[in-house]
C-alpha positions in Angstrom: 149.8 183.8 112.0 150.0 184.8 108.3 147.0 187.1 108.7 148.6 188.9 111.6 151.7 189.4 109.5 149.7 190.8 106.6 147.9 193.2 108.9 151.2 194.4 110.4 152.6 194.9 106.9 149.4 196.9 106.0 150.0 199.0 109.1 153.6 199.6 108.1 152.5 200.6 104.6 150.2 203.2 106.1 153.0 204.5 108.3 155.3 204.6 105.3 152.8 206.7 103.4 152.5 209.1 106.3 156.3 209.2 106.7 156.6 210.0 103.0 154.3 212.9 103.5 156.6 214.4 106.1 159.8 213.4 104.2 158.6 215.3 101.1 157.8 218.4 103.2 159.4 220.7 100.7 158.0 218.9 97.6 154.8 219.5 95.6 151.6 219.0 97.6 150.3 216.6 95.0 153.3 214.4 95.5 152.9 214.5 99.3 149.2 213.5 98.9 150.1 210.7 96.4 152.5 209.3 99.1 149.7 209.1 101.6 147.2 207.7 99.2 149.7 205.2 97.8 150.4 203.9 101.3 146.7 203.6 102.0 145.9 201.9 98.8 148.8 199.4 99.2 147.7 198.8 102.8 144.1 198.2 101.7 145.3 195.7 99.1 147.4 193.8 101.6 144.7 193.8 104.2 142.1 192.6 101.6 144.1 189.3 101.3 143.9 188.5 105.0 140.9 186.7 106.5 139.9 189.5 108.8 140.3 191.9 106.0 137.9 189.9 103.8 135.4 189.7 106.6 135.6 193.5 107.0 135.2 194.3 103.3 132.2 191.8 103.2 130.7 193.6 106.2 131.2 197.0 104.6 129.6 195.8 101.4 126.6 194.4 103.3 126.3 197.7 105.2 126.2 199.7 102.0 123.6 197.3 100.5 121.5 197.6 103.7 121.7 201.4 103.6 120.4 201.3 100.0 117.3 199.3 101.2 116.3 201.9 103.8 113.2 203.9 102.9 114.3 207.5 103.4 111.7 210.1 104.3 110.6 212.6 101.6 111.4 216.2 101.9 107.8 217.0 102.9 107.9 214.3 105.7 111.3 215.7 106.9 110.0 219.2 107.1 106.8 218.2 108.9 108.7 216.2 111.4 111.2 219.0 112.0 108.3 221.5 112.5 106.7 219.1 115.0 110.0 218.8 117.0 110.6 222.5 117.0 107.0 223.2 118.1 107.3 220.7 120.9 110.6 222.2 122.0 109.1 225.7 122.1 106.0 224.4 124.0 108.1 222.6 126.5 110.3 225.7 127.0 107.3 227.9 127.6 105.8 225.3 130.0 109.1 225.0 132.0 109.4 228.8 132.1 105.8 229.0 133.5 106.5 226.4 136.1 109.8 228.1 137.1 108.1 231.5 137.3 105.2 230.1 139.4 107.6 228.3 141.8 109.6 231.5 142.1 106.5 233.5 143.0 105.4 230.8 145.5 108.8 230.7 147.2 109.0 234.5 147.3 105.5 234.6 148.9 106.4 231.9 151.4 109.6 233.7 152.3 107.8 237.0 152.8 109.4 238.8 149.9 106.2 239.0 147.8 104.3 242.2 147.3 
């Protein structure tokens, strides 16, 4: 129950930050931005103390660590793969155009509209 209360408080803090943004409509843009960021930071701090918040931040940290372990392709590999995909797309477009044109000629011939 305490975790749910913490999450509701976090949600209210986000809402308060957004409400502050609109309340300070005539104020300096930096102050309005600070209102939203302050609400988000306070909400993050409160959510961090809940059990589901701790699980979420652990998951987020694990996701970042996993993304760092990924072996990303080099620039050369990326360009080669892109070239192959574009060549395949052009080849398929030409093939489908040829099939379509052939079927159009065949249907016109069968319908008696051919020359």
